[in-house]
SEVOKE-477193 format. One record per residue (C-alpha): residue in three letters; x, y, z. Coordinates in steps of 0.5 Angstrom, whole numbers, padded with zeros to 4 digits, always signed. Layout:
N
AlaXYZ
...
REM end
This chain:
401
Met-0031-0001+0040
Val-0024+0000+0043
Gly-0020+0004+0038
Ser-0025+0010+0037
Arg-0021+0014+0042
Leu-0015+0015+0038
Lys-0011+0021+0039
Val-0013+0026+0034
Val-0006+0029+0031
Ser-0007+0032+0024
Ser-0004+0038+0020
Val-0003+0040+0013
Ile+0004+0037+0010
Pro+0008+0043+0008
Gly+0007+0044+0000
Glu+0000+0041+0000
Ala-0007+0044-0001
Val-0011+0039+0002
Asp-0010+0036+0009
Tyr-0012+0029+0008
Val-0010+0026+0015
Ala-0016+0031+0017
Arg-0020+0028+0012
Val-0018+0021+0015
Arg-0020+0023+0022
Glu-0027+0025+0020
Leu-0028+0018+0017
Gly-0025+0015+0023
Pro-0031+0013+0027
Thr-0034+0011+0020
Ile-0028+0006+0019
Ile-0029+0003+0026
Glu-0036+0002+0025
Tyr-0035-0002+0019
Ala-0029-0006+0021
Asp-0033-0012+0023
Arg-0037-0012+0016
Ile-0030-0011+0012
Glu-0027-0017+0016
Gln-0033-0022+0015
Asp-0035-0020+0008
Gln-0027-0019+0005
Arg-0028-0013+0002
Leu-0030-0006+0003
Pro-0037-0004+0004
Asp-0040+0001-0002
Gly-0042+0006+0004
Leu-0035+0006+0006
Leu-0032+0006-0001
Asp-0037+0012-0003
Lys-0034+0016+0003
Leu-0027+0014+0001
Arg-0028+0016-0006
Glu-0031+0023-0004
Ala-0025+0024+0001
Gly-0020+0023-0005
Leu-0017+0018-0002
Tyr-0017+0013-0008
Arg-0013+0018-0012
Met-0008+0021-0008
Leu-0002+0019-0013
Leu-0007+0020-0019
Pro-0004+0026-0024
Lys-0008+0033-0022
Val-0010+0033-0030
Tyr-0014+0027-0029
Gly-0017+0029-0022
Gly-0012+0027-0017
Gly-0009+0029-0011
Glu-0001+0028-0014
Val+0001+0029-0007
Thr+0008+0028-0004
Pro+0011+0021-0002
Ile+0011+0024+0005
Thr+0003+0026+0005
Leu+0002+0019+0002
Phe+0006+0016+0008
Glu+0002+0020+0013
Thr-0005+0019+0010
Leu-0005+0011+0010
Ser-0001+0011+0017
Ala-0007+0015+0019
Val-0012+0010+0016
Ala-0009+0004+0018
Glu-0010+0006+0026
Tyr-0017+0005+0024
Asp-0017-0001+0020
Gly-0011-0005+0016
Ser-0015-0008+0010
Thr-0018-0001+0008
Ala-0011+0002+0009
Trp-0008-0003+0005
Cys-0013-0003-0001
Leu-0012+0005-0001
Gly-0005+0003-0002
Gln-0005-0002-0008
Ala-0010+0003-0012
Asn-0006+0009-0011
Gly+0001+0005-0013
Cys-0003+0003-0019
Cys-0005+0011-0020
Ile+0002+0013-0022
Val+0002+0009-0029
Ala-0003+0015-0031
Ala+0003+0019-0032
Leu+0005+0014-0037
Leu-0001+0013-0041
Glu-0004+0017-0047
Glu-0009+0021-0045
Ser-0015+0017-0048
Ala-0013+0011-0044
Ala-0012+0015-0038
Gln-0019+0018-0038
Ala-0022+0011-0040
Ile-0019+0008-0033
Trp-0020+0014-0029
Gly-0025+0019-0032
Asp-0031+0016-0029
Pro-0031+0018-0021
Arg-0031+0011-0019
Gly-0026+0009-0024
Ala-0020+0005-0020
Leu-0014+0000-0023
Cys-0011-0005-0019
Trp-0007-0011-0021
Gly-0004-0018-0018
Val+0002-0022-0019
Gly+0002-0028-0024
Arg+0004-0029-0031
Gly+0001-0028-0038
Glu+0002-0028-0046
Ala+0000-0023-0051
Lys+0000-0025-0058
Pro+0000-0019-0063
Val-0007-0018-0067
Glu-0009-0012-0071
Gly-0010-0006-0066
Gly-0007-0009-0060
Tyr-0006-0016-0057
Ser-0010-0022-0055
Val-0008-0024-0048
Thr-0008-0030-0043
Gly-0006-0031-0036
Asn-0007-0032-0029
Trp-0006-0027-0023
Met-0007-0027-0015
Phe-0006-0022-0010
Ala-0011-0017-0013
Ser-0012-0013-0006
Gly-0018-0009-0007
Gly-0019-0012-0013
His-0027-0013-0012
His-0027-0005-0011
Val-0024-0003-0018
Thr-0027-0002-0025
Trp-0020-0004-0028
Leu-0015-0010-0027
Gly-0008-0010-0029
Ala-0005-0016-0033
Gln+0002-0016-0030
Tyr+0009-0019-0033
Val+0006-0021-0039
Thr+0011-0023-0044
Ile+0010-0020-0051
Leu+0010-0025-0057
Asp+0012-0024-0064
Glu+0008-0026-0070
His+0011-0033-0070
Gly+0009-0034-0063
Asp+0016-0033-0060
Pro+0018-0028-0055
Arg+0020-0021-0057
Leu+0027-0019-0055
Glu+0029-0013-0051
Ser+0036-0009-0054
Asn+0039-0013-0048
Gly+0037-0020-0051
Glu+0032-0021-0045
Pro+0024-0023-0047
Met+0020-0016-0047
Val+0015-0016-0041
Arg+0010-0011-0040
Thr+0003-0009-0036
Leu-0003-0008-0040
Ala-0010-0006-0037
Phe-0017-0008-0038
Pro-0024-0007-0036
Ala-0025-0011-0029
Lys-0032-0014-0032
Glu-0028-0018-0037
Ala-0024-0022-0032
Glu-0026-0029-0029
Arg-0025-0028-0022
Lys-0022-0034-0017
Ile-0024-0033-0010
Ala-0018-0036-0006
Trp-0017-0031+0000
Asn-0017-0035+0006
Val-0012-0032+0010
Ile-0011-0030+0018
Gly-0010-0023+0017
Leu-0012-0017+0012
Arg-0018-0021+0010
Gly-0022-0015+0008
Thr-0017-0014+0002
Gly-0021-0019-0001
Ser-0014-0021-0005
Asp-0017-0026-0010
Gly-0014-0028-0016
Tyr-0017-0027-0023
Ala-0016-0030-0030
Ile-0017-0028-0038
Gln-0017-0032-0044
Asp-0015-0029-0051
Leu-0018-0022-0049
Phe-0017-0017-0054
Ile-0013-0011-0051
Pro-0012-0005-0055
Glu-0005-0002-0056
Lys-0006+0004-0052
Phe-0007+0000-0045
Leu+0000-0003-0046
Phe+0005+0000-0041
His+0012-0001-0038
Arg+0012+0000-0031
Asp+0018+0005-0028
Ala+0020+0006-0036
Met+0022+0013-0033
Glu+0023+0016-0040
Gly+0016+0014-0042
Val+0013+0019-0037
Arg+0008+0024-0041
Ile+0006+0028-0035
Lys+0013+0031-0032
Ser+0012+0032-0025
Pro+0017+0031-0019
Leu+0012+0025-0016
Tyr+0013+0021-0023
Ala+0020+0021-0022
Phe+0019+0016-0017
Gln+0019+0009-0019
Ser+0013+0005-0017
Asn+0016+0000-0012
Val+0019+0006-0008
Leu+0012+0009-0007
Tyr+0009+0002-0005
Thr+0014+0001+0000
Thr+0012+0008+0003
Cys+0005+0006+0003
Phe+0006-0001+0006
Ala+0011+0002+0012
Gly+0005+0007+0013
Val+0000+0002+0014
Ala+0005-0002+0019
Leu+0006+0004+0023
Gly-0001+0006+0023
Leu-0003-0001+0025
Ala+0002-0001+0031
Arg+0000+0006+0033
Gly-0007+0003+0033
Ile-0005-0003+0038
Leu-0001+0001+0042
Glu-0007+0006+0043
Ala-0012+0001+0045
Phe-0007-0002+0050
Lys-0006+0005+0053
Ile-0014+0005+0054
Leu-0014-0002+0057
Ala-0009+0000+0062
Thr-0013+0005+0065
Glu-0019-0001+0066
Lys-0015-0007+0067
Lys-0012-0010+0073
Gly-0006-0014+0073
Arg-0004-0020+0077
Phe-0008-0022+0082
Gly-0013-0016+0080
Lys-0009-0011+0085
Thr-0006-0006+0081
Leu-0008-0003+0074
Leu-0004-0004+0069
Lys-0002+0004+0068
Asp+0001+0004+0075
Asn+0005-0002+0074
Ala+0012+0000+0073
Phe+0014-0006+0068
Thr+0008-0004+0064
Gln+0010+0003+0064
Ser+0017+0002+0061
Glu+0014-0003+0056
Val+0010+0003+0053
Ala+0015+0008+0053
Val+0020+0003+0049
Ala+0014+0001+0044
Glu+0013+0009+0043
Ala+0020+0010+0042
Arg+0020+0005+0037
Ile+0014+0008+0033
Arg+0016+0015+0034
Ser+0023+0014+0031
Ala+0021+0009+0026
Arg+0016+0014+0023
Ala+0021+0020+0024
Tyr+0027+0016+0020
Val+0022+0014+0014
Lys+0019+0022+0014
Glu+0026+0025+0014
Glu+0029+0020+0008
Leu+0022+0022+0004
Gln+0023+0029+0005
Ser+0030+0029+0004
Val+0029+0025-0003
Trp+0023+0029-0005
Glu+0027+0036-0004
Asp+0033+0033-0008
Val+0028+0031-0014
Leu+0025+0038-0014
Ala+0032+0040-0015
Ser+0034+0035-0020
Gly+0028+0032-0023
Ala+0030+0025-0022
Thr+0031+0020-0017
Thr+0038+0016-0016
Pro+0040+0009-0014
Asp+0042+0012-0007
His+0035+0015-0006
Arg+0032+0009-0008
Met+0037+0005-0003
Arg+0035+0010+0003
Ile+0028+0010+0002
Arg+0028+0002+0002
Leu+0032+0002+0008
Ala+0028+0007+0012
Thr+0021+0003+0010
Thr+0024-0004+0011
Phe+0026-0002+0018
Gly+0020+0002+0020
Ile+0016-0004+0018
His+0020-0009+0023
Glu+0020-0003+0028
Ala+0012-0003+0028
Lys+0012-0011+0029
Ala+0017-0010+0035
Ala+0012-0004+0038
Ala+0006-0008+0037
Asp+0009-0015+0040
Ile+0010-0011+0046
Ala+0003-0008+0047
Tyr+0000-0014+0045
His+0004-0018+0050
Ala+0003-0013+0055
Ala-0005-0014+0054
Gly-0005-0021+0056
Ala-0011-0026+0055
Thr-0015-0020+0053
Ala-0011-0019+0047
Ile-0014-0025+0044
Phe-0021-0023+0044
Ala-0024-0021+0037
Ser-0028-0016+0041
Asn-0022-0012+0043
Gly-0018-0007+0039
Phe-0012-0012+0039
Glu-0013-0018+0035
Arg-0015-0016+0028
Arg-0010-0011+0028
Phe-0005-0016+0030
Arg-0007-0021+0025
Asp-0007-0015+0020
Leu+0000-0013+0022
His+0003-0020+0022
Ala+0000-0021+0015
Ala+0003-0015+0012
Met+0010-0017+0015
Gln+0009-0023+0010
Gln+0009-0019+0004
Ile+0015-0017-0001
Gln+0016-0010+0002
Gly+0017-0013+0009
His+0022-0018+0007
Lys+0029-0018+0011
Ile+0032-0019+0004
His+0032-0012+0003
Tyr+0037-0011+0009
Gln+0042-0015+0005
Thr+0041-0011-0002
Val+0042-0005+0002
Gly+0048-0007+0006
Ala+0051-0010-0001
Tyr+0050-0003-0004
Leu+0053+0001+0003
Met+0059-0004+0002
Gly+0061-0002-0005
His+0057-0007-0009
Glu+0053-0005-0015
Pro+0046-0003-0013
Asp+0041-0009-0015
Leu+0036-0004-0017
Ala+0031-0010-0019
Ala+0031-0012-0012
Ile+0028-0005-0010
REM end
């Protein structure tokens, strides 16, 4: 299959003991081998899951005390970008599971061990709503959620955006008068699955829905995402809010997919002749120019994201906290990176001509996956307005980033 000849570039990120990118390169041929099956079955095969777990790729953001990598954001970005060169759905599932890992730093030890103590333990959640009634020792929770990427691969699911009720059935209120909303975690086997993932791209994520009805969840599995004052494990990594790390993940996925498309086109250009079958694409002047522009878009976007991640990381090492300015900078860089990935991929896809539309080549699935990724909240252009307002002197809208 086209894609197996991707250029191997790997190095240990400064400050990291493990070269996760090298581990991805070793798994690359296996990921490609499973790619068609991932697409067809709409989930990752057990054989691949085992290898991903063995490589530590499911636990890069998990605290070291629980057996995780506790990596830097730039390592996360580089690693998921490398995975996405081979398969977008695999990278997306890893991004989702890793983003959920950071709540281990908020949970009491027994709760974290219950979720991640098993080597196969993993958590993910979808988007939806629920309500939690207080009962002895915890809550009785009811709700529905959707878009649980990689949810078929995890042992625990999250009940996000759950309104906490009082003993009278009314919403508890925060100090500012707003309803109290929290996230809870529960064993995945307790959920009613709702198969609804009929989509054009990222099919292998199996981002289906799930529901629970009056499920008892102990108090210790309740947490407030991004409640930085509640972090129990003091590490620079856990000074980063979950949305900052999610946008880092998915910018890496988008740029990795774009790289995969461009490299597949370079291979095609050595084999395919253009109009009237006279000249190889690689010898066509216009094609050469287009490839250069696509290359520049990917490289410049990657450099921008990495520069901001590294700069903010160094600030956090010194101060122990992120600032609104840090969050705005990363949001701008990652949003820009996602859109530059699309622009570069579109160049290569169009240059490939009709060849690109055949599923047997290395373009069609990556193209669909990238365009599906663009529709997720991390890729929305509204983030430009949020950051632009901040740059023009308005108060930062941190809820939007």
